[in-house]
C-alpha positions in Angstrom: -135.9 -74.3 117.1 -135.9 -74.5 120.9 -133.2 -77.2 121.0 -131.2 -75.3 118.4 -131.4 -72.0 120.2 -131.3 -72.7 124.0 -127.8 -72.0 125.4 -127.9 -74.9 127.8 -128.0 -77.3 124.9 -125.4 -75.5 122.8 -122.6 -78.0 122.0 -124.7 -80.8 123.3 -127.2 -81.3 120.6 -127.0 -81.8 116.8 -129.4 -80.6 114.2 -130.9 -83.6 112.4 -132.8 -82.8 109.3 -136.1 -84.8 108.9 -137.3 -84.0 105.5 -139.6 -85.3 102.7 -138.4 -88.1 100.4 -136.5 -87.2 97.4 -138.2 -88.0 94.1 -136.6 -91.4 93.6 -137.5 -92.5 97.1 -141.0 -91.1 96.8 -141.7 -93.0 93.6 -140.4 -96.2 95.2 -142.7 -95.6 98.2 -145.6 -95.1 95.9 -144.8 -98.5 94.2 -144.7 -100.1 97.6 -148.0 -98.6 98.8 -149.8 -99.3 95.5 -148.9 -103.0 95.9 -149.8 -103.1 99.6 -153.0 -101.0 99.5 -154.3 -101.3 96.0 -152.8 -104.7 95.0 -151.8 -103.1 91.7 -149.1 -101.0 90.1 -149.4 -97.3 89.3 -148.4 -96.0 85.9 -145.3 -93.8 85.8 -147.6 -90.9 84.7 -149.7 -91.4 87.8 -146.7 -91.5 90.1 -145.2 -88.4 88.5 -148.5 -86.6 88.8 -148.8 -87.5 92.5 -145.2 -86.2 93.0 -145.9 -83.0 91.2 -148.8 -82.3 93.6 -147.6 -83.6 97.0 -143.8 -84.1 96.5 -142.2 -86.5 98.8 -144.3 -86.0 101.9 -145.0 -89.5 103.2 -148.4 -88.7 104.8 -149.7 -87.0 101.7 -148.5 -89.9 99.5 -150.3 -92.4 101.8 -153.4 -90.3 101.8 -153.5 -90.2 98.0 -152.8 -93.9 97.5 -155.3 -94.9 100.1 -158.0 -92.8 98.5 -157.5 -94.1 95.0 -159.6 -97.0 96.1 -162.6 -94.7 96.3 -162.0 -91.7 94.0 -160.3 -90.8 90.8 -156.7 -89.6 91.2 -157.2 -86.1 89.7 -160.2 -85.6 92.1 -158.1 -86.4 95.1 -155.2 -84.2 94.0 -157.4 -81.3 93.0 -159.3 -81.5 96.3 -156.0 -81.4 98.3 -154.7 -78.4 96.3 -158.0 -76.6 96.6 -157.9 -77.1 100.4 -154.3 -75.7 100.6 -155.2 -72.8 98.3 -158.1 -71.9 100.5 -156.0 -72.2 103.6 -153.4 -69.8 102.1 -156.1 -67.4 101.0 -157.6 -67.3 104.5 -154.1 -66.8 106.0 -153.5 -63.8 103.7 -157.0 -62.4 104.3 -156.6 -62.6 108.0 -153.5 -60.4 107.7 -156.0 -57.5 106.9 -157.4 -57.8 110.5 -154.3 -58.6 112.6 -150.9 -57.0 113.0 -148.7 -60.0 113.4 -145.6 -59.5 115.5 -142.6 -61.7 116.0 -139.8 -61.8 118.5 -136.4 -61.6 116.8 -133.6 -61.7 119.2 -135.7 -60.2 122.0 -137.0 -57.4 119.8 -140.7 -57.4 118.9 -141.1 -56.6 115.2 -144.4 -56.1 113.3 -144.7 -58.2 110.1 -146.6 -56.4 107.3 -148.9 -58.1 104.8 -147.0 -56.8 101.8 -143.7 -58.2 103.3 -145.3 -61.6 103.5 -146.7 -61.5 100.0 -143.4 -60.3 98.6 -141.6 -63.1 100.4 -144.0 -65.7 99.2 -143.7 -64.4 95.6 -140.1 -65.5 95.7 -141.3 -69.1 95.6 -143.3 -68.7 92.3 -140.2 -69.9 90.3 -138.1 -71.6 93.0 -138.9 -74.3 95.5 -135.9 -73.4 97.7 -134.2 -70.0 98.3 -131.5 -68.6 100.5 -132.8 -67.2 103.8 -130.9 -64.0 102.9 -133.5 -63.2 100.3 -136.2 -62.6 103.0 -136.0 -60.4 106.0 -135.5 -62.4 109.2 -138.7 -61.3 110.9 -140.7 -62.2 107.9 -139.3 -65.7 107.5 -139.5 -66.4 111.2 -143.2 -65.5 111.1 -143.8 -67.8 108.1 -141.9 -70.6 109.7 -143.9 -70.3 112.9 -147.1 -70.4 110.8 -145.9 -73.6 109.1 -145.9 -72.1 105.7 -142.1 -72.2 105.2 -139.4 -74.5 106.5 -136.0 -73.2 107.5 -132.9 -75.3 107.2 -130.6 -73.5 109.6 -127.5 -75.4 108.6 -127.8 -74.7 104.9 -129.4 -71.2 105.4 -132.3 -72.1 103.0 -136.1 -71.7 103.1 -138.7 -73.7 101.2 -142.4 -74.3 101.6 -143.5 -76.8 104.2 -144.8 -79.1 101.4 -145.3 -79.3 97.7 -149.0 -78.6 98.3 -148.2 -75.3 99.9 -145.7 -74.5 97.1 -148.4 -75.3 94.5 -150.9 -73.1 96.5 -148.4 -70.2 96.6 -148.0 -70.5 92.8 -151.7 -70.5 92.3 -152.7 -67.7 94.7 -149.8 -65.3 93.9 
């Protein structure tokens, strides 16, 4: 955000998207890791299940594959989801005690809990939406809290990970 917004860098820096793997790449990465770490192949069902929970986030995929040595796959995935659900619930509960504010173009704007909940509800049926669907001060706050990711070139928002997306769908 700093590189993108600082005037002294305008015209001197490019936005480079560093994103999760797409599904095809994620499944190939799972095949590679399963061979390297587990010395076996995963079934297509197991790979698709992993993708449904964690998407293409490399660190989450590594965590899952590495832990299959010690735990059942569903136990690992359910634990990860429960952890993310609890984190989201705590985040929302804390909004009862704080009045978050965000700086939008040198104007301090309060972000209300109901605005945040309404914004997150937009992700119940869609993984990615236009940033026009959420007020700017709300999505800036959610991006700063690492709940949403903004692609400024495409003008889109999506959860930081599939785990967060799944937590949003469960909590809301």
